[in-house]
N, C-alpha and C positions, 0 to 999 in steps of 0.2 A: 510393637505396642505403641510407640510414638506415632507411627504412621496411621494406625487405627484410630488413635485419639484425635489426630489432626483431621482425619476423614470425617469422624463423627461431628467434630466441631464445625467444619465447613458445611456438612450436610444440614446441621441444625440452623446455622446462620442463613444458608441459602433458602431453606424452607420458611424461615422467619420472614425473609424478604418477600417470598412468594405469597405468604399469608397477608402481609401488610398491604402489598400492592393489590392483591385480589379483593381484600376488604374494601379498599377505597373505590375500586372499579364497581364492585357490587352495590355499594352505597350510591354511587352515581347513577347506575342503571335503574335502580329501584324496581327490580323484577322479583316476582314471587316464584323462583325456581332455583333455590339454592343448590340442590343436588346436581342439576344439569350444569349450572354455572361452575360449580366446583370441579366437575369432571373435565369440562372444556378448558378451564383455567390450568389445571394440572397438566393436561396434554400439551398446552402451549408452553408451559414452564419447562417441560422436559422434552419438547419437540426436537431439539438438537440431538439429544441422545437417541430418540426414536429414529431420526433420520440416519444415524450412523449404522443402524441394523442392516439396511440394504439400500443400494442406490435407487431402487424402485420407490423408496420412501423419501425421495429428495424434497418433496413438498414440505415435509416436516423440518428438514434441514433449513430450508428457506424461512419457514415460520420461526425457527429458532434464532436465525440472524436478527429478525425484526424484534424478537423477544428481548434480546440483550440490549438493543437500542432503547426499547421501552423501559427496561429496568434502569438504565443509566439516568434517563430523564425523568422517570417516575420517582426515583429516589431524590431527585432535586426539586421537583414541583409539588409532589403530594404533601411533604411536611409543611411547605408554605401554605398550601390550601388548608391543611388541618389546623394550623396556627390561626389563620385568618378567620376560619369558621368558629374557632373557640373564642376569639376576642371580639367578634362583631355580632350584632343582633341576628337572631335566627332567620329573619326574612332576607338576609344577604347570602345565606348558605347556597341556594341554588345558583345564584349569579356567579359566586366564586367557583363553583364546580364547573360551570360552563366556560368560564374564562380559562381555567386550567386545561379543560378539554380542548379548547380552541388553540391554546399555546402548544399543546402536544401535536395537534394536527399541523400547525404552521411549522414547527421544528422538523417534523417528518417530511413535509412537502419541500421545504427549502433544502434539507439534507439530501433527499433523493434527486432533486434537480441538480445540485452541485456535484453529485456523484456521477450522474449520467450526462452532464453537459461540460465536456472538457474544453480547456483553453490552451493556447500556446504562449509560453513565456519566452520572450526574446532577450538575448544578451549578447553583447559584443565585448570581447576581451583582447588585450594585446599581449603577445608572447614574444620575448626576445629570442631570436634564432637566426643566426647569420646564413645558414643554408637555405632558409625558406623566406628570408626578408623580402617584403613586397608582395607576398602571396597571402591567400586566405584559405581557411578550411572551415566548412560548416558542418556542425555535428548536431543531429537530433537525438534527444535523450528521452527514453521512456522507461518506466520502472513499475514494479508492483501491479502487474495486470491481474494476478490472482484469477486466471481463467477457471471458472467453476459454474455452479448452477445458476448464479445470478450475474455472471460476467461472461458474455458470449460474443457471438459473431457481430452483432450490431455495434458494440463498443470497439471491437477490433477494426471494423470498417472505418469508424470515425478516426481512429489512430492512423490508419493507413492513409486516409485522405489528407489529414493535417500534416503528416510527415512528408508525404509526396509533394505537397504544396510548397514545402520549404526548399525543394531541390537540393537536398543534403548531399554532402560528400561521404559522410559516415552516419550510420544509425546505430546507437547503443541501446541495448535492452538490459537494464542494470538489475536483473534478479527478480525473484518471486514471480516468474512468468506464469506458473500454474498455482492453483490453490492446493498445495501439498502433492497431488497426484495428477498425471496427464490425462486421466479418464475423460474429463469434460472437454478438454482440448480436442481429443479425438472424436468424442461424441458430437460436438458442435461442428466438426469438420473445419477447423480453423486453419489447417495447413495451407490450403489454396489461397485463402485471404491474406495470410501472412506473407506468402510468396509475392504478393503484389507490391510490397515495400520496395521503393526504388532509391538507390543512392549510387554515387560514383564508385566507391570503393568497397561497398558491401554492408551487411548487417551483422552485428556482433552482439553476443549475449553472454551472460554469466548466470550462475546459480545464486539463489537467495536462501534464507533460512527455511522457507516453507518447502522448497524442494528436498531439503534434508529431512524435514519432519515427515514427508510422505514416503521416504525411503524407496523411491522408484526413480533414482537418478539416471541409471542407464537408459530407461525407456523415455524419460523426459528429454535427455540430451538427444536421443535418436529422433524424437518427434520434432525437436527444434532444428536439427540438422536437415531433416526432410523438408523443413519450411524455409530453407535457404538462410538459416541463421548459423553463423560460425560461432560455436560455443567455445569460450576460452576458460579452461579449468586450471588455474594456477600456471599460466603460461604467458609469454610475451611473444608477439609476432611483429613482423615488419611489413608495412605497406610500402613497397619499394619506392624510395625517394620522397615519401610523404610523411610518415610518422611511425612511431612504435606504439603498439597497443598492448596493455597488460590487462588481463582479466583474472581477478583473484577469486579463489574459493571463498565462500562466506566464512565469517569468523565462527560460525557453528561448527565448522570442521576444525577441530583443535590441532590437527596435524598439518594445516595448510602452510605453505612456504612463507618465509619472511619476505617482505617487499624487496629487501636488499638482494635476495637471490634472484629476483625477477628483473632487476634492472639491467638493461643493455645500453651502454653508453657509446653511441655511434654518431652523436651530433644531431640526430633527428628529434623533433618534438616527441615528448613522452606523455601519452594519455592513459589513464588508469580507470578501470571500473572496479568498484569495491562496494558490494551491496549495502553493508551496514556501516554507517559513518562513525566508527568508533575512534578513528585516528586520522587527523589531518597534519599532525606534526611530522611524522615519518616521511610521507611523500614530499612535504615541503623541504625537509632536511636533505632529501635525496635529489632535490631540484627537478621534481616532476613538474609538468606544465599544466595538466588538467586532471582532476579526479572527480568522477561522478558517482553518486550514491543514491539510494532510496531508503526503503525499509520503514521509515518513521511515520509515513502518511501525514506528517505534521500533527499527529494525534488523532486525526480523522474526525473525531467528534469532540466538540468543546465540552469541558476545558482540559481535555487530555494533553493538549500541547504544553501545559505547564509541567507535565511529567517528561515528555520527550525533550523539552528545552533544557532540563536539568540532567538528562541522561546522556546526551550526545553533544560533542563539541560543536557540531553544526547540524541541528535537527531539521533545518529547512533553509533554503535560499542559497545565496552566493557569498563567498568571502575570498579575499586574496591574502595569502600568507607567503611572503617571500616571492618566489617565482611561481608558486602554485596557485592556480585558480580552482577552488573547490566548490562543487555544487551538490546540494542534496535536494532532490525533487520529492514532492508529496505523493507522486505516483499517478498512474493513469487509471488504475482500478481501485479496489477497496478490499479490506479483509472483513469478513463477517457481514454486518449490516450494510446494505447498499446506501449508506448515508455519509455525507461529508458536511458537517455543520461548522467545522473549523478550518477546512481546507477545500481545495477544488481539484477535481480530476484535471491533470495537466500533462503536457509534454514541454520540453525545453528545446529551443532552437538557438544554438550557440555559434556565433561567428568568431573564429579565431583569426586575428590579424597579426601576421608575423612582421617583426621589425628587427633592425640590426641591434646587436647587444651593445 
């Protein structure tokens, strides 16, 4: 009964939002076709659900992504417009409407550009390790690709070009490689493009929360392994004479191993991939050297970063804690709307310089 009541409440609230936004847009358009507008508006409002019926209806899924971006910024801009129209003379009404329309277009244009125009963040850190003193190790980090209907081959080609330009020793792909299921990864035939990634010691990946949501983990792992990505599922491996690499299951897996169980103390540098950055204290206490994460997208759309900043100990960027160098990237792809108004599609190129302890 409680679930039914919650569903009814959410349904009513959502449709109230749909009605409010639709009324504002209809008033702006000033067209005499309320029935046609209402039908098209409801289709857009429920397009994500329509797209879930069949993959052949993926155009509705894409429309649904844009709808939710429109809802977020519509709920921010439309009340301002309504207030201004209410308190200003009537002859200002049309100008206010056009200003809000222009702002919405600008937000979407900037957001799409930042989502599809990735940058490389460069960082150099020092790690004390007597076995490797005087040597360097370069690691490229990518995360949150969310390969799906709006994230395909073109973006992966950009990642491969940027990564290969760094002449990396290691490439880490820190989870959420697919948008729930590997269907679009296979449909876009991304395997051959992913195989073009070059590094001295290989490409390594882990699962994120979205791979768990899709419940097709074996197929996802198989597709990544076929793409020359070594998937690490709660395990630690040694690159002989170079480093130890731990790839953790995502925290979505409640039965994942504790980090203490994955530690191998043989004197080599210890690098960790953990998709969701919920904990930097434990790896610091265990004297790990590097932990890389993703997941947060840095909120992806402003002002969502205010939520991620309060939710995670390191929602974005770099921090050193003891011997640990922790990095959380905002990711190379995006979830849902292909917009980034608060962050930028990115990869990290981290140079580790080893010094004597």
